[in-house]
Every structure is written in C-alpha cells, then in structure tokens.
N, C-alpha and C positions, 0 to 999 in steps of 0.2 A: 544573795540570800537563796539558800536551797529551799525548795518547796517541801511542804510536809505531806505525809500520807493523809488521805482524806477519809477513806472508807474504813469501817472496822477491820476488814480483812487486810488492808494495806498497813494499818497500825499494828495489827497482830504480827504480820510478817516482819515489820521493822523490829518489834520487840524480840521476836524469836531469833533474829539475826544478831542483834546487838546485846541482848541479855538472855543467854541460853537457858537460864533457869525458868524463864517464862514459858518456854516450850515444854520443859519437863513437868511444870505445874499445870500445863494445858490451859493457861490463862486465855480468856476470851474478852474481846472488847465490844462494848455496846454503848448505846446512848439511851438515856431515860426519856420520859415523855416531855420534859422541859429542855431536852437537849444536853442534859448533864452526862458527863462521862461515867460509865459503870464498867468496872472490870469484874469478871467472875471466874471461878475455877471449880472443877468438880471435886467431890469428896474422894473419889476412887484413889487418886495418886497423892492425895494430901492428908490422908487420915493418920491418926496415931493409934497406939495400942488400946485406947479406950473406945474406939469407934467414933470419935469426933475429929474435928480438924486439928491438925498439928499446929501449935502456937507459932512455930517458925513460918509456916505457910500463911497464916493470918497476917503476920508482920510483913512478910515478903509481898503479899498482895497489896497491902496498904502502902508500902514504899513505892512499888511500881505504879500504883494509882496516882500518888502524888507526883512522881516523876513525869508520868505521861500527861497528867493534867497541866502541869506547868509548861512542859515542852510544847504542847499543842496551843495553849493559851498565848504563849509568846509569839507563836506564828512564824518562828525562825528555825528552819531545819538545821542551821549551823550552830545553834545554841548548844552549849554543854550544860547539862543539868546533873547535879549530884546531890546526895543527901549528906548533910553535915552532922545532924543530930536527930535522934528519934526517941519517942517515949510511947510505949504501949501500955494500956490498961485493959486487962482481960476481965470482962464483966460476967460472962457465962459461957459454957461450952457452946460451940458452934457445930452444927451437923448439916449434912447434905451439901448441895451446891452453895457456895458462899460468894458474896458480892462486896465490893468496896466502892464507896461513893465519897468523893472529895467535896467538902463544903466550900462553896465559892467564898474567897476572901472578901472582906469589907472593901468597898470601893476606894476608900482612903488608903488602906494598906496596899492594895494593888497599885494605885497611882504612885505611891512613894517607892515601892519596889521597882516598878517599871521605869520611873524617872532615873533611879540609881543605875539600873541595868543599862539604859541607853547612854547615860552621861559618863559612867565609869567603866562600862563594859562588864560589870559584875553586880549582882544584887542578891539579897537574901530574903526569903519569904517563908513564914510558918504556915503550913497547911494542916487542916484537921481532916481526918479520914475516918469514916465509920465502916466497920466490917460486920456483916450480918449473915446469917444462914437461912435455911428454909423456914425457920420459925419467925423470921423477919425482925426479931428483936436484936438490938446491937449487942454483939458478942465481944467486940473489941473496939476501943477508941484509940486512935493513933494521932499523935501530933509530931510533925517532922519539920525541921528547918532545912529547906532546900536552897541550894546556891545555883544560880544560873550565870554563865559567863559567855562572852563572845569568843 
C-alpha cells in the first residue's frame, strides 16, 4: 500500500501533478477546526464575465473536494477514485475566495461502502459538498457518486 501525502502542501502537489486543472485553478488544501478537509481557490483565475465565480469552477472544486476526501479517507495511496455521476444546484452567485467542504457520510453508509471496497475491490459512495464564497452562504450544493477501486 502506497502512503498518502499528509500535509496540505503535499496534497496540493499531488493534485497539481495528477489533475493539472487544480494548478490552473490555484486550488489550496486546508483543514478546518474539526479536522475536516477544506479546498479553496481564489476568485482571480476563476471569475466569469459578471465578476462572480464561474459555475464550472464551482463544480470542479466540488468534484476535486469529493475525490480528495474519499482518497484520503480510504488511506490507500494505490486506490483509484473517479466520479461516476454528479449533480450541482446553484443557489446564489459566489464571489471572492471560494471553499468546498465535504459532508462526512453517515457511519452506516461509510461502513457499507468500505466493506464493499475491501471485499470486491470496488465501492460506490455518494458525497455531498457545499461550496461557499466570502459571504459564507452556500452558493452551490453538489452531490456526487464516487467510485473507488483497487
């Protein structure tokens, strides 16, 4: 089993290497007060013609957050994580630096997914991600079905 990057800088470098879009979006990795994963990006390279964040950037940040959350939570650097399906609901314009937070799945959901992953070498898990801007209100809600395989 390959070890995972541990620090925010190591995780960023991994993302920049494996998913080049993350470098162009200038995605940064951090951890909230409760240790939850928080991905953020600046407005500068992610704005649209209206002076708010481009919807594609919101969706990309949410997708990368779900991917990164699942990959780190599995604790297996050899795991392959992809998104199978995603649905975004745009609630309000987002401005300024924007952040994505993944909601921790219910314990029973995680247990079922993890058992399937270990037993069959593949598992599917739906993750919810909230993306907000400087005004701190949720601008976008994202639900993605992620697949992890060995």
